[in-house]
N, C-alpha and C positions, 0 to 999 in steps of 0.2 A: 503494500500499499504505500502510495507516494502522495503526500500532501503537505505543502508548503504554508498554507494559510494566508497568502496574500495574492494579489492580482499578478498574473503573469502575461507579458505581451505575447508571447507564443503560445499557441494551443499545446496543451499537455494531457496526459491521460492518467487517471487514477485506476489502477488495475488492483482489484481486490477479489478474494475468494470468500464463498459463503462459509466454508469451513475455515476457521481461523489457522488452523495448523497445516493445511495441505491444499495444494491445487488438484490433487486427484482424490479419488474415493478411498476412504478408510473404513473398514469393517468395524474397528473398534472406536469410531467416532462417537462422541457423547452429545447430548442435546446442547449442553453448555458450551460446546465447542463451535457451535453454529451462530453466526451473527444474527441478531434480532432485526425484525422489519425496521424498528427505530434506529438501529445502527445504520441500516441500508439508506434509509431516508436522510439521516444526517450527513452520511458521506455524499450522497447525491446532491444535497443542497449546497454544501461547502465547496464542491468540485465545480459545479456550474458557476457559482458566485465568483470563482477565481479563474474563469476561462478555461476550464478543463473539460474533457470527456470522461464519462463514468463507464468502466469495464468491468463487469461482474463474471467471475469464473464459477462454473458448477461442475463438479467432477461426477459423471455418471458411474454406476457400478460396472461389473465385468460384463453384464448383459446389455449395457447401453442404456439402462434405465435410470430416471432420475429418482432419488429415494424420497418417500414421503415428505420429510422435514424440509428438504430443498424445495420441493414442489409447493409446500405451504408458503415458504418465505417468497418464492417467486410469484405465486398467485396474489399474495397480499401486496407485494411491491407493485405488481402490474395493476391492481386496483386502485392503489394510490396515485400511480402515474396517470391512469386514465382520467380520474376526477380531477387532477391538478395539472392536466397537460399544458395549459396557457402559461403556467409558471415555469415550465421546463423547455418544451419545444419552441424553436424560433426566438428564444431569449438571448440576451447578452448579459454579462456582469453589468451592475449598476455603478455609480460613482463612489459608492461605499460598499465594501465586501460584507461587513458585519458590524453589529453593534455589541455583541458578546459572543461567547463560545456557543450560545444556544439560539441567537438571532442572526440570520444570514438573508442577503438580498440577491434577487435576480431582477431583470427589467426587460420590458419590451417597448416599441414605440408604435404610435397609431400610423405614422407616415415615415417612409425613408427619405423622403425629399430633403436635399441639401446635406444629407449625413453620408460619410465615406462609407462604402460598402464593407471594407476590410477593417473597420473600427473594432477596437478591443473592448469597449464598454459603451453604453448608452448615456450621453449627457443628460442632465436633469433639466427638462423643459416643462413647465407647468401644464401646457396644453397637450404636448405630444408624448410624454414619457409616462409609462405605467410601471410602478413598482410593486414587486412581490416580496413581502417580508416572510420568511420561513421562521416560525417559532417552534423550536424543538423540544421545548420544556414548558409545560403548562405552569403559569404563574400561581403562587400560593394564594395572592390576594386578588386574582382575576384581572390584575393590571399589568400591561406590558409597556415598558418605556422603550421608545425608538428615538434615541437622541439625534439620529441623522435625518430623520424626516420631519420637515418644517410644514406646517399647514398654511393654507390659504382660505379665504371664504368659500371656495369652491371644493375643496378637498373632500373626497368621498372614499370611504374605506369599507370594503365588503369582505365576507368570507368566501374564499375560492371554492367552487363546487356548489354553492348556494346563492341565493339573492339577499342574503341577510346583511343589513348594514350594521356596521359596528361603531359603538360610540367612541368619541375621540375628544381630547382636550389638549390645549398648549401646555407645554412645560417649560421650565427654565431653558432646557435645552431640548429642541425637537418637540416630540409629542407623547402622550400616553393613550394607549387603546384600553378601553374597558370591556372585557368579554363577559361580565357578570350577568347580562341580560340574555345570554345565549345558553339555552339548555343543553346539557351535556349531549343528549341525543341528536341534537342538530349538528354537531360538528362531523364532517365527512370522514374524518380519521381520528383514531385515538392516539396515533403515533406522532402527529405533528399537525400544526396549525398553519395555514398559508393565507396571508391576507393580501388583498388587491388594493393597491392605494393609487388613486387618480387624482390629478390636479394638485399635486404637492407643489410647494414654492421652488422656483427656479434656483439653481445653484451652479456655479462655475468650478466646483471642486474637480480636480483632476488626479485620480489616484496614481496615474503614471508618473506624474510630476513629483509626487511625494516618493515615488519608488526610486526615480532617477536621482533624487536630492539625496536620499539615505545612502544610495550606492556610491554617489559622489563623495559624500562625507567620508564614508567607510574607505574608500580608496585613498583619499588624502591622508587619513589618519594612519593608515597602514605604512604609507611612505614618509611619515613625520614631516609633511609639508604643511605650511600654513593653509588654512581653509580659505577659499575664496568667497566672495559675496555671491549667494546663489539665488538672490531675490528675483532673478529673471529666469531661472531654470524651469 
């Protein structure tokens, strides 16, 4: 499994196996050795948000069959992907990759007009950009802080896979969404929550500039040279 946790300019691949210990089939494999659906969804979200492709290996037995526990994981992951496909397919990384270990972002645009086709991430434009917030752990108090998402009067937040609108409020940094009015039976998945955020405030944040600046500083420190003014990087 290969995961750096930050945006990469080049496409990369996160290759993981359902069996934590093997790429092939093991007769002595225990249930605890198999990644949970939650593990798989977490890896999927983190991979897409950082410009990666997700490759999942399954080892068949000697007769070429997929054992029931693998079939169960694949079926449940497939159900999740089908319901949440708009947050997965045809998406790109957003201007922020995550707000915590349990909150990751992907994004799409209404129109490609004026945007480079080979761009690494979608810029944040109020009218054009749709943000998907992947919440991988349900909050104890029903409230989720999204420091990177700033509201406008038009901002609309819905639960992906439903038409349910989610309550929101401004915070000192970003916003807070309140899930308390959504009954647990209304969530499409118990393993992760995905929010669709439309008409959020415009931002000129560029994650690649931050990446380049950090790399630039690291390079100069290594060579014991004075750091240059990087205000224009």
